[in-house]
N, C-alpha and C positions, 0 to 999 in steps of 0.2 A: 630333472632339473637339479642344479647345484643349490645348496642351501645359501640363505641370504647371511651376509655379514651383519654384526650387530650395529643396526642403524634404526633411527627413530622411524617407525613405520606410520605415524600419525603427525601431520603437520599442524601444530597449534602454535603459530608464529605471532610474535609482537607486531601490532599493526604498523605498517609502514606508510609512505605517502601514497594516497589514492592517485589514480590518473583522471584528471579532469573532474567531472561530476559523477563518478563512479556509483552506482546503486546496487551492484551485484552483491548478493549475500547468499549463504547456504552452505551446504557441506556435499562433497562428492566422495562417495565410497566405491573404490576400486578393489578388484580382487582378480586373481588369476595366475598367469606364469611368472614365477618369482624373478626370473632373469630380467624381466621388464620393470621391476620394481624401483631400482635406482633411477631409471629414466623418468618413471611417472612421478617420483618424488622430486626430481629435477624440475620438471615441468610445474608441478604443484607449488614448490617454493617461489618459482618465478611468477606464476599466476597470482599467488597470493600477495605478493609485492605489488603487483598491479591493482589487485581487487582485494583489500585487506578484510572485506566482510565475508571471503570464501575461505574455507578450509578443504583440503584434499587428503584422503586417508587411503593407505594400502593395507589390505587385510595381511597381517603377518602369518596367519595359519594357512592361507591359500598358497600351494607351491605350484600347482599345474592349472593350465587354462580350464581343465574339466572342473577344477574346484570352484573357480570363479564363475563358470557357467551356471553351476548348481545354485551358487549364491544368487545370480541374476534371477534364475527361475524362482527362487524362494522369496524374491524381494529384498534381499539383504545387501545388494549392490547395484550401483547405478551403472557401472561399467566393468567389463570383462577385459583384461589383457591377455590376448591371444597371441602367443609366440609361435603359433601354426595355424593352419588353415582349419576351419570347423571340420569336425569328423562327419561323416555321412549321417550318423545318428542324431547329430545336434540340432540341425535346422528343422527337421520335423517335430523334434521335442519343444523347440523354441516356439513353432507355430501352434502346436497343441496348447501350449500354455498361455500365449497371448493373443493368438487368432491372427497374427500377421507376421511377414517376414522379418528377420533381424535387420539391423542395420549395422554392417561391418565395415570399418573405415580403416584403410592403411594408413599408419602413421609413421612408419620407418621402413628402411630396407633391412633384410637380415645381413649378417656379416658375410665376409668373403670366406674365412676358414677358422672361425673359433670352435674348437672342439668342444662337443657337448651342447653348443648353442644352436640358434636357428642360423644356419650357414647356408651357402649356395650348394647346389648338388653337382658333383664332379662324376663324370662317367669315365670308367677306367677300362683299358685293354691291356694286354701283355705287351711289354716293351718290344717284343718281336713281331707284333702284329703291324702290318703295314697300312691299316686303314688310316686315312687322313681326317675324317670327320663323319659325324653322324648326324641325321636330322630328328627332329621329334617323331616324325612318322616311323622311321626306322627303329628308334628305340621302342615305339609302341608295338610295331610287329615283332621286335625281340622278346619283350617281356609280356605281352598280353597273350591269353588264349584266344581272345576274339577282338582283334586290333579294330580300333575305330578311327584311325588316322588315315585311312585310304588303301592299306595294304589288303590284298586278297585273302592272304592267309598269313599265320605266324611265321617267323623267320626260323629256320632250323640249321642253316648252315651260313658260313661267313659269305658264301657266295650270294645268298638272299640278301645280304647287307652291302652287296656291291663289289665285293673282292673276287678277282679272277685268277687264273692260273692255278698254282699249287694250293692256294687258300679257298678256292671256290667251293670244294666239297668237304672242307673241314667243318666239324660240328660246333654248333654254337652252344656253349656252356655258361649258364647264367648264375650270377651270386647277388644275393639281396639280403634284406633283413626279414624277420618274421612278418608275415602279412597281416596277422591278428594277434593281439595280445589277449590274455585271459578275460579282459573286460569285453572283448568283442571288437573293440576299436583298433585301428593299426597304430604303430609308432608314428609320430609326426613326420618323419622322413618319408616312410612309406605313403602316407596320406597325400603328402605333395606329389610324389612320383605318380601315383595313381590318378590324381586330378588333373596334373600338368601334362603328363606324358600320355597316360593310358586313356584320358579323357572319361574317367570314371569306370573304364572297362575292367575285366578281371585279371589277375596275375596269372601266369603259367603256373601249373603245379610242379613243374621240373626245376623251378629256380632253387638253388641250393641255398636254404636259409641259414644265415648266420646269427648267433646270439652272443650277448655279452658273458664273458667269462673271466675268472680272476685274472688280472693283468692284461686283458685284451678286449676292448669294446668291439661290438659287432661291426661297426663301420671299418674299423682297422683290420677286422678279420676278412672282410670282403676283399680289401686291396691286397692283403696277403695271398688270398686265394687266386685272385687274378694274377699275380705276380708269379705263382707257381704253375699256372695253367695256360699254355700258350693260345688256348682256344677260349679264354675266359672273358666275360664281360660283366661288368658290376658297376653299381652306382654307391657312392659314398660322399665324402667331403674332401675339399682341397687340403684340409689340415691333417689328413690321413694318408698323404702320399708317401710312397715307399718304393725303394729300388726294385726294378723288375716290372713296374707297371707304369703306366703314363696316361694322364687325362687327355681325353681328345676334344678338339673344338666341336661346338654344337651348333646346328643352324635350325631356324624356324621351318624352313622349307628346303627343297632340294635346289632352289635358285640362290639360297645363301642370303647374307654371308655366313660363313662358318666362323664362329666366334669362340676364341680360347678363353678359358676362365682365367681371370686376373683381378687383383684388387681394383684396378680402373674399370674393366667391363662390367664387373658386379656392381660397382658403385654408380655407374651411370646407366645401368639397366639394359645394357646391350647383350649381355650374356643371358641366353633364354631360360637357364635354370637358376636364375637369381630368384631370392625369396623376399617375403614381406612379413612384417609383424603388424598387428591390427589391435583396435579397440572395437568391442561390440557393445551397442547399447539398445535398449527397447525403445522403438520409436514407432508411433501410431502414424500410418500414411495420411497425408492431409492435414496433420497437426504439427505445430512447432515443437521442437525439443524444448525442455526446459532452459531458460536462458542462461543459467549458470554453467550448465553441462555444455551447451552449445558453445559458449565463449571458451571454455577450457579446451575443447577439441579444436577450435579455430586457432587457438594460441599454439597448440601442439603441432599444428600444420602451418604456422606463420614462419617466416624467415628466422625469427628469434627462437621459436621453438624447435626448428629443425637444426639450428646451430648448436644448440644444446646437446645434440645427439652425438657429436664428435668426441666427446669425453666419456662416453659410455663405456664401461668395462667389458661388456659383452661384444664389442666391435660392431653394434648396430651401425647402419649407415643412413645418413639423411636421404630422404625422398629427393629426386631430381626436382627443379621447379615445375616442370610440366606435370610430373606424377602428383606433387603436393596440390596443384591447382585442380587437377582432377578429383583428388580425395576431397577437397573444399566443396566441390560441386555436390558430393553425396549428402552434405549437410543440410537439412531444411531450414 
C-alpha cells in the first residue's frame, strides 16, 4: 500500500447543524488499508456534519487490512477497512476470537486500472493468440491443479481451452504472482483469483511466479512475460497493459456474454473480475449493531455516501444501486 499523504487522521470537527432531533453520539475507530483512509475520512466528515455528536477516526499507524484486522481482534478498532477479500486464515481467527462469523460489508467497487490499488483483474494472452475470450471455468482449469469449476482435469494445451488447428497442441504456459508471502498469506490479487476463479482450490505448481524487482512490479512482469511468450497466459491489471499482449473478454459461463474489461463494464459490475472494497465489523447474530456504527455504515451505502466515492484518489467506484441495496440488507 502507498503511504498516506499528510492529512488529519482524526476528525474532531466543530459542531455543525444537527439533522432533525439527532441523538447519535460516540466515537468510531477505523483501521486497515491506508488507500481507503481518504474515503473513510470523507464519509466521516459528512457523517459528523449530520450527527455532530459523533467523531470518526482512522488509525494513521495501520497501513494494511491485516493491521486493522489485528486491531479489531484486540478490541482497538470498531471497523476494519478491507481493500481486499479476507485471507483464508482471517475468518477462522475471527471466529476463534468472537465465537461467530464476521460481518463483511461491501462499501465500494475497486478501480478499473489504478496501479498498486484494488483494481479489476485482467487476463492477458500473447497478441498472436487467436482466442476470443475465456470463461471462469476455463481459467480455473488453466491455473488450478484440482479444478473446481467443472473441468475434468487441468488444461495443459491451448486446445484444452478451445483452440483448434495449429494452436490445439501448443503448451499452455502460465504466469502469475507468488502464491504465498513469508507470512503464509497470499498477495491480495492472488487471494482474489483463488477465491473468485479457483473457488478456493490450489494453484498449479508450474505457474511461473513473478516478483517485484527494482524498476518493475510483479504485475508488470507478468504482462511482459506473456508478451514475450506466444503460449503465455497470465493475470494482472488493466493498468499494466503492454505491447505484445492483449486482455481477453471474460464470461461467467460458456453461454456468455463475454465481457471485455473497460471503465464502464467494471463500474457497472458486468465484468466478471471486477473487485470490491469492504468494511468488516464484529456483530453478534441476533443482536443489533451499535446505533452509531450502523448509521455510519448506512450513510456510506446511501446515495450521498456513494456519490462521495467519485472524488477518491484511488479511483474506487460507487456500487451500483442494486449492489448498494444488497449491501444494506446485510446490516442488522
